[in-house]
N, C-alpha and C positions, 0 to 999 in steps of 0.2 A: 180619538180626540186626545189632545194635550190638557193635562190639569195642571194649573198653575200652583206652586207651591208658594205659601205664605209664612214667613218666619214668624216665630211669636215675639222674637226679638226685633228691637230697633235696627235700622240701617246701619248706623254709627257702632253701634255695641258687636254688631256681626262683622264689622270691616275690623275692629279691633281684635276680636277673638281669631280670625284668618290671620292678619299678622301677626300675630304672637305665634301663631302655627306654623308660618311660613319662615320667619324672621330666625329659627335656630337652622333652617336648611344648609344656608351656606355656612354655616360654621361646621356642620357636617360633612360638608363635602371638601372643607379644606382640612386636609388630615397632616399637612405638617408645613410649619413656617415657611413662607415664599411660594405655597401653592397658588393658582390664579383660579379663579371663580370667575367664571364667565355669567352674566346676566342676561337673561333675551330667550327666545324661543326661535329665533331663524337667525340667518348670517347678516340680514339688514337690519335687525335690530342690533346685534352685536356690534355692526359697524357702526350705528348712529351711537350706541353706548361709549365706544372708543374713541370717537370724534368729539365726543361731549367731555368725555376726562381729558383728552389731549387739550382739548380748550381751557378746561380748568385749571389744568398745570402749566398752561401754555408751553405746552411741548411744539407746536406746530408753529408758533410763532418765534421759537427761538431757532427752530430750524430753518424757517423762511429768512430770519435775520442773519443767520450766518450764511446762506447761499446768497443773499443779496449782495450785488456788486458794489465796491464803494465807491460814492462819489466824491468828485474833487473838493469839495468845501467839506467833506465828513472828515474827522481826526482818523488818523490812520494811527496802527502799532508802529512803533519805531524802535530800530535794534538798540538793544541797552547800551552797546560798546559806541555807536553813533552819537546817542544821547549823552553819554559820558565825555566823548571829546566835543562835542558843541557846549557843554557845561564848562569843562575845564578852560576852553578858550575865550571864556568869558570871565575868568577868574584873573585878578591880578594880585601878584604879589611884588610887595618892594624889595629892593636890595636889603637882605640884612646886614646890620651892622655889629659889630664885635667891641664889645665895651667890657673896660676892668670892672672886677667887682673890689672896691674900695677895703672893705671889710675883710677881705680874703684874698692875700696877695699871691700873684700869680694863677688866678682863676679869670674867668670872665664870663659875659653874658651873650648870647645871639639873642636880636631882638628885630622886630620888623612886623609890618600890618600884612592885611591880605584883606582885598575888598572883592565882594560877589558883585557882578554885573548882569547877572541873569536876572530872569523874570519871576524866580522861583527860588526859595532857600535851599541851602546845599549843608551837608554834613562833611566837614574836611576832618580827616582820619591822621592825615600828616603832611607838614611842609617838610622836605626833605632838602638839606644842605651839605656841605662839605666844608672845614676849615683846611684852609691852603696854608702853608709857610710860606717864607719870604724866598726861598729857592725852588717854589711851585710843586713842593711835594705835599699831598695829602694827608695832614697830619690827623684828621680825625672826620668820620661822617655821622650824621644822625638825624632824626626826624623829632619834630615838636609839633603839637597840637594846639591851635589858637584858643582861646577863651573868649569867648563861646564858642564850639566846635561847631554849631549850626550858626550859619552865616544869612541872615534875609535879604532879600533882594535890594541893591544898593548899599548894604550895611559894609562897614570897614572894622573890622577887629585886630587887635595885636597878639602878635606870638611872642614868647621869649622862654629860653632854656639855658640853664646853668651850665657851664664847663668848667669844673673843677680844676682840670687838668692842663688846661690852654691858657699859658697868659696873654693878657693881650698888648704887651709892649714887646713882643717879639716881632713885630712886622706880620702877623698872621691876617690874612683876608677870609670873609666867609664868601661863598658862592651857592649857588641854588643850584642840584643838581636836577637830572631830568630822569623822569618827569618830577617836577619842584613840587606839584600837590597830586594829593591821592585822597579820593572821593571815599568817605565811609560805605563798603558793603559794594562798590561799583556804583550803579544807578539801579 
């Protein structure tokens, strides 16, 4: 006949004592950083615990989202070069003008405007131009950054750059180079 053992301590105190004795066991089993401690007594418990932790860490959700096919309405990742070309196609640069600097004879200023017709702001690194003499020879090339460099949707900003060695009265003209606009950091 089995004899039932009755503890002199209340059940809650016995539980705390047992938990205190068991709690250091995983620490003892983990000898070095990175060791994995498996909790459970059977493969089914190990699998259940693994599924629980994957759920908590959303590992299964991330894998399912990565393997899910994209729907036509879902946003898709766009090639940065294609996006850059789309953005550049909606940026309008006015024909730059060469104006004399009255205080400094023999010098001029390149001036113009740039308009962002995109639905998102863009940061312009440079607007590229070249100064061409009356005989068609390139006298100087340059790049100017508009102020401010980040142009909001529908916004127009100005750009200008001093050319101390190009007099405006020699019949020189300014034209945009290809590419006329370079975005900062690509896209």
